[in-house]
NUTOR-337680 format. One record per residue (C-alpha): residue in one letter; x, y, z. Coordinates in steps of 0.5 Angstrom, whole numbers, padded with zeros to 4 digits, always signed. Each point is the difference from the previous one (the first is absolute). Layout:
NUTOR-337680
AXYZ
...
end
This chain:
NUTOR-337680
M+0426+0255+0266
Y+0005-0001-0005
K-0005+0001-0005
L-0001+0008+0002
F+0008+0001+0002
L+0001-0002-0007
T-0005+0004-0004
C+0002+0005+0004
R+0007+0000-0001
Y-0001-0002-0008
L-0004+0006+0000
R+0005+0005+0003
K+0006-0003-0003
K-0001-0002-0007
R-0001+0007-0004
I-0003-0003-0006
A-0006-0001+0004
I-0001+0007+0000
F-0002+0000-0008
A-0005-0005+0002
V-0003+0005+0006
I+0001+0006-0005
S-0004-0004-0006
V-0006-0001+0005
W+0001+0008+0003
L-0001+0002-0007
C-0005-0004-0003
V-0005+0001+0007
A+0001+0007-0001
M-0001+0000-0007
E-0007-0003+0001
V-0002+0004+0006
I+0001+0007-0004
V-0004-0004-0007
I-0005-0002+0005
S-0001+0006+0004
V+0000+0005-0006
M-0005-0004-0004
G-0004-0002+0006
G+0000+0007+0002
F-0002+0002-0007
L-0006-0004+0000
D-0002+0002+0007
T+0000+0007-0002
L-0004+0000-0007
K-0005-0004+0005
E+0000+0005+0005
R+0000+0006-0004
S-0005-0003-0005
R-0005-0001+0006
G+0002+0006+0003
L-0002+0004-0007
L-0006-0003-0002
S-0005-0003+0005
D-0002-0007+0003
I-0005-0001-0006
V+0000+0003-0006
V-0007+0002-0005
D+0003+0001-0007
N-0004+0000-0007
Q+0007+0001-0003
T-0001+0005-0005
L+0001+0008+0000
V-0008+0001+0000
G-0002-0002+0006
F-0005-0003+0003
P-0007+0003+0003
Y-0004-0001+0007
Y+0007+0000+0003
Q-0003+0003+0006
G-0006-0004+0001
F+0005-0006+0000
C+0004+0003+0005
D-0006+0002+0005
H-0003-0007-0001
L+0006-0003+0002
K+0001+0004+0006
R-0008-0001+0002
E+0001-0008-0002
L+0006-0002+0003
P+0002+0005+0006
D+0004-0005+0004
I+0005-0002-0007
V+0000+0007-0003
G+0004+0006+0003
E+0000+0005-0005
A-0002+0000-0008
T+0002+0006-0004
P+0000+0001-0008
V+0005+0002-0004
I+0002+0003-0007
Y+0006-0002-0005
N+0002+0004-0006
Y+0005+0003-0004
G+0002+0007-0001
I+0006+0005-0001
M+0003+0005+0006
R+0004+0006+0000
V+0002+0005+0005
E-0003+0006-0002
G+0006+0005-0002
E+0005-0006-0001
S+0002-0004-0006
F-0001-0006+0004
T-0006-0004-0003
K-0001-0008+0001
P-0005-0005-0001
V-0003-0002+0006
R-0005-0006+0002
V-0006+0004+0004
V-0003-0003+0006
G-0007+0003+0002
I-0001-0001+0007
R-0004+0002+0007
L+0006+0001+0004
D-0003-0002+0007
E-0003-0006-0002
Y+0007-0002-0005
M+0004+0001+0006
A-0005-0005+0004
V+0001-0006-0005
N+0007+0000-0001
D+0007+0003+0003
F+0000+0006-0005
K+0000+0005+0006
N+0007-0002+0003
S+0003+0001-0008
L-0002+0007+0001
Y+0006+0005+0001
Y-0003+0007+0003
E-0006-0005+0004
K+0006-0003+0004
Y+0003+0007+0003
Y-0007+0004-0001
P-0006-0005+0002
G-0006+0002-0003
T+0002+0005-0005
T+0000-0004-0006
S-0006+0001-0004
L-0003-0001-0007
K-0006+0006+0001
P+0002+0007-0003
Q+0006+0003+0004
Y+0004+0006+0000
Q+0008+0001-0001
P+0003-0001+0007
L+0005+0005+0001
A+0005+0001+0006
G+0001+0007+0003
Y+0005+0003+0005
S-0001+0002+0007
E+0002+0006+0004
Q+0007-0004+0001
D+0000-0001-0007
V+0000-0007+0001
A-0003-0004-0006
I-0007-0003+0002
L-0006-0004-0003
P-0007+0001-0001
P-0003+0000+0007
D-0004-0007-0001
H+0007-0003-0003
E+0003+0002+0005
A-0005-0003+0005
A+0000-0007-0003
F+0008+0000+0000
A-0001+0002+0007
R-0004-0006+0001
W+0005-0005-0004
K+0005+0003+0004
T-0003-0002+0007
A-0002-0007-0003
H+0007-0002-0002
P+0004+0003+0006
D+0006-0004-0002
A+0001+0003-0007
E+0005+0004-0003
E-0001+0007+0000
L-0002+0002-0008
Q+0003+0005-0003
E+0000+0002-0007
W+0002+0007-0004
V-0005+0005-0003
R+0001+0005-0005
R+0003+0005+0004
P+0007-0001+0001
G+0002-0001+0008
V-0007-0001+0002
R-0004-0007+0001
Y-0007-0002+0002
P-0001-0006+0004
G-0003-0006-0003
P+0002-0004-0006
G-0002+0001-0008
S-0001+0005-0005
F-0004+0007+0001
R+0000+0007-0003
V+0002+0006+0004
R-0003+0006+0000
E+0005+0006-0004
R+0000+0005+0005
P+0003-0001+0007
G-0005+0001+0006
D-0007-0002-0004
P-0003-0006+0004
P-0001-0006-0002
G-0007-0002-0003
Y-0002-0001-0007
E+0000+0002-0007
T-0006+0004-0002
G-0003+0002-0006
E-0003-0001-0007
G+0000-0008-0001
E+0005-0002+0005
E-0005-0005+0003
A+0001-0007-0003
P-0002-0007+0001
G+0005-0004+0003
I+0004-0005-0003
I+0006-0006+0003
P+0005-0002-0005
G+0005-0005+0001
C+0006+0001+0003
N+0005-0002-0006
L-0005+0004-0005
I+0002+0007+0003
N+0006-0001+0004
V+0007-0001-0001
R+0003-0006+0004
G+0007+0002+0002
H+0006-0005+0001
D-0001-0001+0008
G-0007-0003-0002
G-0004+0006+0002
F-0005+0005-0005
V+0001+0008-0001
R-0006+0002-0001
E+0001+0006-0005
F-0007+0001+0000
H-0003+0003+0006
R-0007-0002+0003
G-0006+0003-0003
A+0003+0001-0007
K-0004+0000-0006
L+0000-0006-0004
V-0004+0000-0006
L-0004-0007-0002
T-0003-0001-0006
V-0004-0007-0001
L-0004-0002-0006
P-0008-0003+0002
L-0003-0006-0003
T-0007-0002-0002
R-0003-0006+0003
G+0001-0003-0006
G+0008+0001+0001
S+0001+0005-0006
L+0002+0007+0001
S-0005+0005+0002
A-0002+0006-0005
E+0002+0005+0007
G+0007-0002-0002
A+0005+0001+0005
T+0000+0003+0007
T+0005+0004+0003
A+0000+0002+0008
V+0005+0004+0004
L+0001-0003+0007
R+0005+0001+0006
C+0005-0005+0002
S-0003-0002+0007
D+0006-0005+0002
D+0003-0006-0005
S+0000-0008+0002
R+0006-0004+0000
T-0003-0007+0000
R+0007-0003-0001
V-0003-0003-0006
Y+0004+0004-0005
E-0004-0002-0006
I-0006+0003+0004
D+0004+0007+0003
S+0002+0001-0007
M-0006+0000-0003
C-0006+0001+0004
V-0004+0006+0002
Y-0006+0000+0005
V-0006+0005+0000
D-0007+0001+0003
F-0005-0006-0003
A-0006+0005-0001
L+0004+0005-0005
L+0004-0006-0004
Q-0007-0003-0001
E-0002+0007-0002
W+0006+0001-0005
L-0001-0007-0003
S-0007+0001-0001
M-0002-0006+0005
S-0004+0004+0004
P-0008-0001-0001
M-0002+0004-0007
E-0006+0001-0003
L-0003-0004-0006
E-0003+0004-0005
G-0006-0005+0000
G-0001+0001+0007
G+0004-0003+0006
V+0006+0000+0003
T+0006-0004-0001
P+0003-0003+0007
A+0007+0002+0003
R+0005-0005-0002
A+0006-0002+0004
S+0007-0004-0002
Q+0001-0004+0006
V-0004-0001+0007
L+0005-0002+0006
V-0002-0004+0006
S+0004+0000+0006
L-0002-0006+0005
A-0001+0000+0007
E+0006-0003+0004
G+0000-0007+0000
V-0004-0002-0005
D+0002-0005-0005
I+0001+0003-0007
T-0002-0006-0004
Q-0006-0001+0004
A-0002+0008-0001
R+0001-0001-0007
S-0005-0005-0001
R-0005+0005+0004
V+0002+0006-0004
E-0001-0004-0006
M-0007-0002+0003
E-0002+0007+0002
W+0002+0002-0007
A-0005-0006-0004
R-0005+0003+0005
F+0001+0007-0002
L-0001-0001-0007
D-0005-0004+0000
G-0004+0006+0004
L+0002+0004-0006
D-0002-0004-0006
A-0007+0003+0000
F+0003+0007-0002
L+0007-0001-0004
S+0001+0003-0006
R+0004-0005-0005
E+0006+0005+0000
D+0000+0000+0007
A-0001-0008+0001
M+0007-0001-0005
L+0004+0004+0005
L-0002-0004+0006
D+0001-0007-0004
Y+0007+0002+0000
V+0000+0001+0008
T+0005-0005+0003
I+0001-0001+0008
E+0007-0002+0002
T+0004+0000+0006
W+0007+0004+0000
E+0004-0006-0001
E-0005-0003-0005
R+0001+0007-0004
Q+0008+0000+0001
V+0000-0007-0001
Q+0004-0001-0006
F+0005+0005+0002
I+0001-0004+0007
A+0000-0007-0003
A+0006+0003-0005
V+0005+0003+0006
E-0001-0007+0004
K+0002-0004-0006
E+0005+0004-0001
K+0002-0001+0007
I+0000-0007-0001
L+0004+0000-0006
V+0006+0005+0003
T+0000-0005+0006
L+0000-0006-0003
L+0006+0003-0005
F+0004+0002+0006
G-0002-0006+0004
V+0004-0004-0006
I+0006+0005-0001
S+0000-0002+0008
L+0001-0007-0002
V+0007+0002-0001
A+0001+0000+0008
V-0002-0008+0001
V+0005-0001-0006
L+0005+0004+0003
I+0000-0003+0007
G+0000-0007-0002
C+0006+0001-0004
I+0004+0004+0006
F-0002-0006+0005
W+0002-0005-0005
M+0007+0003+0000
I+0000+0001+0008
V-0002-0008+0000
Y+0006-0001-0005
Q+0005+0004+0004
K-0003-0003+0007
T+0001-0008-0001
R+0005-0001+0004
D-0004+0004+0005
I-0005-0004-0001
G+0004-0007+0000
L+0002+0003+0007
I-0006+0001+0003
K-0004-0007-0003
S+0006-0004+0002
I-0001+0002+0007
G-0007-0002+0000
A-0004+0005-0004
S-0006-0002-0004
S-0001+0002-0007
A-0006+0003+0002
G+0003+0004+0005
V+0005+0002-0005
A-0005+0002-0005
T-0004+0004+0005
I+0007+0005+0001
F-0001+0002-0007
V-0008+0000+0000
G+0001+0005+0006
F+0006+0003-0004
G-0006+0002-0006
L-0005+0002+0006
A+0005+0006+0003
V+0001+0002-0007
G-0007+0000-0002
V-0002+0003+0007
L+0006+0005+0000
G-0001+0002-0008
A-0007+0001+0002
L+0000+0005+0005
M+0005+0004-0003
G-0004+0000-0006
S-0006+0002+0004
V+0003+0006+0003
T+0003+0002-0007
G-0006+0000-0004
A-0004+0003+0005
A+0005+0006+0001
F+0000+0000-0007
V-0008+0001-0001
W-0001+0005+0005
N+0005+0004-0003
I-0001-0001-0007
N-0003+0007-0002
D+0006+0004+0003
I+0005-0006-0003
Q-0004+0002-0007
S+0001+0008+0001
A+0007-0001+0001
L+0001-0004-0005
E-0003+0005-0004
Y+0004+0006+0003
I+0007-0004-0003
H-0004+0000-0007
P-0007+0001-0002
Q+0000-0006-0005
L+0001-0005+0006
R-0008+0002+0003
V-0003-0007+0000
W-0007+0002+0001
S-0004+0005-0003
P-0007+0002+0002
D-0002+0001-0007
V+0001-0008-0001
Y-0001-0003+0006
T-0007+0004+0002
F+0002+0001+0007
D+0005+0006+0002
T+0004-0004+0005
I+0003-0007+0000
P-0004-0004+0005
S+0004-0001+0007
A-0003-0004+0005
V+0003-0007+0001
K-0004-0006-0001
W+0001-0004+0007
G-0003-0006-0001
E+0002-0001-0007
M+0007+0001+0003
M+0000-0004+0005
W-0002-0006-0005
I+0006+0002-0005
C+0005-0001+0006
V-0003-0008+0001
V+0001-0001-0007
A+0007+0003+0000
V+0002-0004+0007
V-0004-0006-0004
A+0004+0000-0007
S+0007+0001+0005
V-0002-0007+0003
L-0002-0003-0007
G+0007+0003-0002
A+0004-0004+0005
L-0004-0007-0001
I+0004-0002-0005
P+0007+0001+0003
A-0003-0002+0007
F-0001-0006-0003
I+0006-0001-0003
A+0004+0001+0006
G-0004-0004+0004
R+0002-0006-0005
V+0007+0001+0001
W+0004-0006+0002
P+0005+0001+0006
V+0005-0004-0003
K+0000+0004-0006
A+0000+0006+0003
L+0005+0000+0005
R+0004-0003-0007
Y-0002+0007-0004
E+0005+0005-0002
end
């Protein structure tokens, strides 16, 4: 009983012990923050990689693409119905985009997709802004300019399909805050988020702008590509839905050289914008209809001078798996089916097509991002070790503080031993002292670290408000637009265990010295 009594008394009365608690507190908080941020960055990277690709990616790593993609998609669905959920072709290329009537011109990565299929193989649908509030209105098909008009009460309203879609969203989200946004006419609002053009004349009903050349295919640019981000983290949509965007691409031949047809320029309408929360993608990619891009890039079937037709080409085939299917085993099955599919083509493959098919690889989303993911994992381990070495200062500090306490309490130790306390019992007092310091510091550090991680983006905003140079996280550099703010509870528990063990280790040497004190010498100590 005297052990617990003296341990608690020393912890309360010896103010120098506060420094030991503070050292453990700060070291634990530091490790929790580092582990959570780096672990969150790694988890976000994996989540976004899976969400932007698909479970399995079939690719030949060239802008020229490869033929017979549709036959392989159909083959997979037919031969592996219990494994493959959806398979869709994708085209990747590069071009230049500008806003009609504006000097806004940027280089872009052009992605050709079949919208419905593409949303089925990954999380692209969740990245669309207008589709969230106006479900079912985002399309890459030819479309007109949606216009807001005015009711008889002079209230701005949207076209009927948008009003109905927004009403469905509000019904599905009854707890959502009411969303309102100003339109161009002063003092008048319309229901719903986003940016729409408004008819110039009051009293005109909502609808679509019609006229020569007004209908155009849809395009979905990245959110950071056309919008301006405010200091509060939100986006100011300077270009309304339906704005005309002009896209220029350069078609390639099957041999990889520029096509003699020259550049292709098309006028499209902004149907939506995509925010995947990966800055490099949101600031570079635009999404257009697969068939249209295939035609613009001369990747659709073409008649040859000597007779015959070249097969259509795609850059990738994205494959989603049925729920519960092991991805590694599924990749092996897809590889086997790819080999079987090629065997059936050998009889009529041209030399050029055979070369393009030879480059095709089949990878899981993790294998495709393995170099980037492995680099981040190693960086996490390195940073954790570096801060762990720094945290050894706490062990040394605890040892020094307890050493001082032992020499200050030499007479007390002598008195305790003179009335029958054993050496092990005296040593236990200081080991318990170290244990109490470790537990208290670990608890305080866990709470502080978790609170810091949860509010880390707000803390950065506050620092940026004080001075712009204090901004420590830039989406241009770190890929993601926010700092990961999820606490890694499992790893935090291990950090606390290590902190307690380190505190006990720091107290062992002083405890051993205290246990060896002779009562006679201790009582004569001054």
